[in-house]
Structure formats: structure tokens, C-alpha cells
N, C-alpha and C positions, 0 to 999 in steps of 0.2 A: 337406285333409293335415291327418294326426292328428301330434299333439308324441311322440317320445318319451320314455320314462321314463331312470330313469335305469340301468339293468339296458342297455338297446337302446345304448345314450349309451356302456358299456362296451365293448361291443361291437365299436362301430363304431368306439372309439377302439383294439382293440389289431388291428381290421384294420388303419384309418391307417400303426399302426404297425407292423405286419408287411410292409405295400404298398409303404412310402417306402423299404424298403431292400432289397429282391430280391439275393438272394449274385451276388456280380458274377463273372464270367468269365471262368476263366484260362486265361495262355495256352497251353495245354493243351487247353483247356476250343474254346479257338477254334479249336486247328489241328483236335482231333477234327471240330469239326463243317464247316472248309470243307476238309478234305478227305474227310467223306458228299458235302458237293455235291461236289466234282471228278469223284465216282468215279461218280454218278447221272446226270450233266447234263454234255452233251459240254461238251470247252473246247480249246481250239492246242494242238499239239503243241508241249513246250519242253523242254528240257534240266534235266538237276536241279538246278543250279545254280541255271538263276532260279525256280524252280520252290520252291524252299528258300527265297530272297526276296521273292519272293512270297506264300508264305505270314507269312514273320516283316512282309512289308507287311501283309495283313491282319489280323495279329495285333495292331497297332499301332494300324491304324482300327480298329479295333471294340472294343477293349478299354475302350471306359466304358458297354456295353451293357451289362446286365442279361444274366446267363443264360438263364433266362426270355426274356429277350427274344427274344435270340440261336437260340432253341432254336425258337422259333414261329416263328422268320421262315426258318428253315432249313425248317421240313417247309411253310411257304404256299410257299416259292420252289420245295421237289424237285415240287410240285401245281402250277407255275404259270410257270417259266421251261421256256425252250429249250434256252437256251445258261448255263453255269458265270457265274455272276451276279457285279459289278463289286461294289466296298463299300459306294458308295449307291447300289446296287439291295438290298444287305444293310440295308445302314441305312434305307431308308424301308418297306421292311417289317417288321422291327424297329419302329419309330414307329407302326407298327398296333394294334397289342397294347399301346406304353411312353404310347401316347397314351387311349387304354381304362382303363386302370388311371390314368392319372390323372384321368379325367373320374370315376370309380366314386370314387377317395382326394379330388376336392370335393364330390360327393354327397356323403358320407358330414359332411364340416367346414359343411355346409348342416348337414346333418341335428342337427348335434350342436349349434352355434351357437343354430340352434331353439330346441332344447332350454334350451337357456342363456337365452336369451331370455324364450321361455313359455310353459315347462312348471309347473306346481302342482300340490301333492302336492291326491290326490285329496281332497276333502268327504265324509265320512256326514253328507247332507241331511236324512233323520230318519233317525236310530236305529235296530235292526228291531226291541230290545224295545220301542221306542216304536209300532213301524209294526204288530206286533201287538197290542200295549194298543188300539189305536184300531182296527182289523178287527175282535175283540174286542165292542168298545161299541157298533161299528155293524152288524152282523153281517152283517159281508159277508165271502163269499170271492176275495181277493186273491194274483193270486203274488206274490211277495217276492222273485224272483228279477232285477229288471233287467227283461225285456225288454217288460213291458205289455202280454203275451197272459195269456188264463183257461188256465187249469189243464181239467185234467178233469175233469168235472163241473160246473162254475162254471158258471152262468147269465147 
């Protein structure tokens, strides 16, 4: 595996900085998500007071999950659930995206550590001007693009 250079490391760090602090879900966001699930998935009949208490319980129990993960969980549950999900089921569905993000962050951190331990700036082995002079002296037409391939017309 190649060692990332300074530009790649800067991009990796920007990704880590953004991914480690996704936007938090507000109580209104959670209410909207849970209400959306209640609209499309069958649930038990309950009175308005019970529904309001249930919504408040869901909001409190899901408040620590970032908004993008709750949205992904909601999308997943709408497609896979037969019934209105419990808090546990919503959290488990959100864990799917939170786990993937954590894995991507860990991979980015490993690449940054590889850069810090192994990267060295490129060294010019033979300056281009000196290479051109040697070619003229020995009368050989070699490619200077580093590919090792001959150009058209070379024998």
C-alpha cells in the first residue's frame, strides 16, 4: 500500500474532523423521524396522551444519536420493519451507520500514522538536465517520463 503524501493527509484530517462531529439531532428532528415511522408502520392504537408520552420517551432515549444516523436508521427501518420499532431497534439500526463511520475514521487515522512514520519527500535521483546530457553523449533515445517504456520511433 502506498504511503499518503502531505496533500492526502490534509484531506484525510479534514474528513476525520467533519466525521467525528456530525450534527446532533434536535428534539424536533427526533419527533419528525419517529412520527414519520409511526405514519408508515403499523402500531398499536393509543390515546393522544400515551402517544405524547411515548414520543417524549423516544426523544430522550435517542438524543445522543447524530442526526445523519437517525435518518439512515429511519430509512432502513421503513424498508425492513413490519411494525413500529422500539427504541432498541432504532438504536440498532443507527449503529449500522455509526459503525461504518467509525471504521472509516479509524482507516483514515491509520493512513495518517503511516504518513507520519514512513513518508519521505521524493528525491531526484538524476536531474533531468543531467539525464538529457548523458543521452546525447551515448546517442540513445530514452524516455524521460519515468515509465520505462520506449517512445514511438525508439528501437
